[in-house]
Structure formats: C-alpha cells, structure tokens
N, C-alpha and C positions, 0 to 999 in steps of 0.2 A: 117650429119644429122642434122638436128633440134630436137630443146627445141620442138620444137610439138609433130613429128616427131617419136620422142624418147619417146614424152610422152604415143604417142598414141600403138603405139608397146605395151610400156609397162600394157599399159591397156589392150587392146588383152591375154598375157601373163599369166593373173591372172587367179584364181582354178576358175572352177564350185561353187563353194560354195564361194566362195567370189562377186559375180555380181558384175558393176563397172556403177554406173548407168548415163544415158544420158547425162542428166541435169550439173549435177555436172561437167561432164568432159567435156563437150562444153565452158562451164566456163572456166574452169584450160586452152584448148586448146586454147580460145580468149586470157587468157593473156600469154602463153608460144607465141604465134605469137607474142607480144610488145614484148616481148623479145630478138626475133630473129630480128625483126626487128631493134629496137634499135643498133641490131651488126650488122646487114649490111647496116645503115645510114640510116635508111627509114623515122625515124621517131626522134625527139625528145623529154624527160618529159617536160612538166615545169606546174610543185605540179605536180595538178591531169589532167592536159592536155596533149592532145598528139597532137602533134606539126611535119606535114609527112614533108618529108623532101624532098631533091631531087628523081624523081620518076626512079629507075634502073630498070633493072628486078635481083631478085637473083636469079634462077637456079633452084626456088623451084615453082612447078606452085600454088599451097596450098596461099605460101605464096605471089607469086606476086598479085594473085586474094586478099589479104589477104591488100596489097600496095597498091591495086584502090580504095579497099571501106572505103580509110581513107580521113575524113571530109576534106575539104580542106580551108575551111572558117574560122573567126572570129565569134564566141571564141572558133572554133573545138570542139574540144570532148573530154569529160570525160571519164578518162580512166573504169568505173563504167558505162558507158553509152554501150561504146565502146565492152567490154560481151555481156551485154545483145544483141546487136543487132548483131555479128559479132561471138556469142555463139550456134547462131541459129541454130540449127541441126548443129552444128560444128563438130562431135566427130560424125557422118555417112558418111561427107565429107570424113574425114582423113581415114575411116575404105574401103570405093571407094576407096581414091585414093594408098591403099595400097596393096589393094586386084588388078588394075591394074599392079599396076607393080610389080607383083608376088611375094609382101612380108608377102601373111595372103594369106589367102584358105576361101571360105563359103561354107557351106554346104549348096544341093538344098534345095530350100521352107525353108529357116534360113531366116527370114526377117529382127531380129533384134540380130546381135548378137552378141553386147558388152551387151544386158540383160541379155542374157542365158551364156555367160563367156564359150561355145561351141566353135569357133572360137578361135585359134591360128595364130602367125604369122609363116610363116616357118624355116626350121634352114639355118639363115643369117648370115653375116657379121654385117647387122642391128641392127638386133635381139640384136645379142651378146657385140654389140657398148650399146645398149638401160638399156638393162640390166648390164653391166659393171659399165653403169656415173650413174643408180640408187643406187644397191649394195653398189657404192664406197662413196657411200653419198654426191653428190651433191646438194651443196647446194638447188641452181632455181628449179631442175627438183624434192628432194624429199620434195620441199613446196609444187610443184604444185600438187602431185603426195599424197602428203596427205592431198590437198583438194581436189582433183576429192575422194577420198576414196581406192585409190590404196593400203595404205597402214595405218595401222591401228594407229598407231603414228599420234599427232597433229600438225599442220605445225610448230606452238612454238616450236617444240623439236628437230628441225632438225639443222642443223648447223649451226651455227652466219652466219649470212648476211651482206651482209654492201651499204652502196651506196641508196639514195634517190630513187630513181630513180626503186631501186627492192623492197624496201621498200613501194613504195610507190602501186606496182600491188600487188606484194605477197597481199595488205591489204585490197586491190579491190576485188579480188575473194575470199579472206574469208570472207568478206566483203556481193558479190552474192550469195556467195556457200548458206551459214549461211540465205539468206532474199529470197532463194529458197526453204531449207528446208524448211523455217516455212510457207509459202505460201503452202508444203505438207503437212502439219501437219493439218493447215486449212483445206486443203480442207476434209482429209479424216473424220476431226473429224463432218465436215460438213454433207457428208454422211453418217456419223455413224446415227447423229442425224438425218437424214432424212429418212435412213431406219425405227428406233425406231419408228419415228411419225407411220409410212407405218404399222410396223406390229400391232399396239395399233387398226388399223380399222379391 
C-alpha cells in the first residue's frame, strides 16, 4: 500500500457527520504521491523543485500515471505547482480506483461519495492497514490527514517530522490548503454580497 492509497481509504472511512472536502483531500493526495514517488526513487526534491528520476513502473496504476505526469524539463516544477496541477480531481480518481479494485462500494445514484460520507471502504486487509497506520500516529500520514481535514488536530501537532523533503512537501500542502480555503471563503462572501444586492431590488 502507498501513502496516497492509505489516505484515500481513511478519508472514505470518516463518519457522515464529518465529511472531507474533495479539494483539500485532492491536494493532500497529490502531496502523498510525492512521498510515494520519492520512496519509489521516481523523483528527488531539490529545495522545492521536483526532479524526475528514471521512469520505472511502481506497480500502482495511479502512481505510474503520476510519474508520467512529472515535468521533465528545467526549471522543473515546484511542489506547490504540482499539487495544484496533479491534485485537480485526484480524490475522485482514487475513489474510482479503490472501487475498481473492490476495496469500496458506491451506492447507486451517488455521484459524490466523499462529500456525503456515505461510501465506506469494504472490510479488508488494506483498510485495516491504513487505519492502523493512522491511529499509530505515523507522522507523514497523520500530517496529511490533518491537512485534508480527516483529523481535527492540525498538522503541527503531528509527531515530530524529520528531513528537508518531508518538511518542504508538508509545508506546500499546508499552504495550498490554506489558499484553497481562503478562495472558498472569499467566494462565499462575494456570493452573499451579491444575494444581498438582489434582495434590495
């Protein structure tokens, strides 16, 4: 199992009263893929730049897709740019992949299971492993889960993390999530102001 798959599984296992936003989860999944690709030696980080390495199959379809999507020309891509580009719709891609592999089921007619919290992973070794990794406080998964809104505590309270690459990726995920939330809040304020204008007529 990969960090990204574990993150997707625990996101689907949250209670219906605590739904996970797709945008935050997609950004966190894109960050998790960076960790998985570092471990697979498909990339290295130079400051905040993603430098691709040899393109060898990882054995995971979505990770292989991510490897093929890496920018392979200088000045390469920053981690934050990768999060926004790769993260677009990534949570849905993981839901579909887990469903295809029989690790989760989607009720008929439900278009967006992550927002409703109704879809859950099936009882499987993969689910138990992902949940055990999260409850044991594994630092990277705990920090990504907090950034995605799966856990209430902020990423800063996760167990101590070491390494420049880990810090750089988690900082980029945190910044991207904050930016997304700021944009969402700004739109809500603008929509409310627009509604108030129309009510005045």
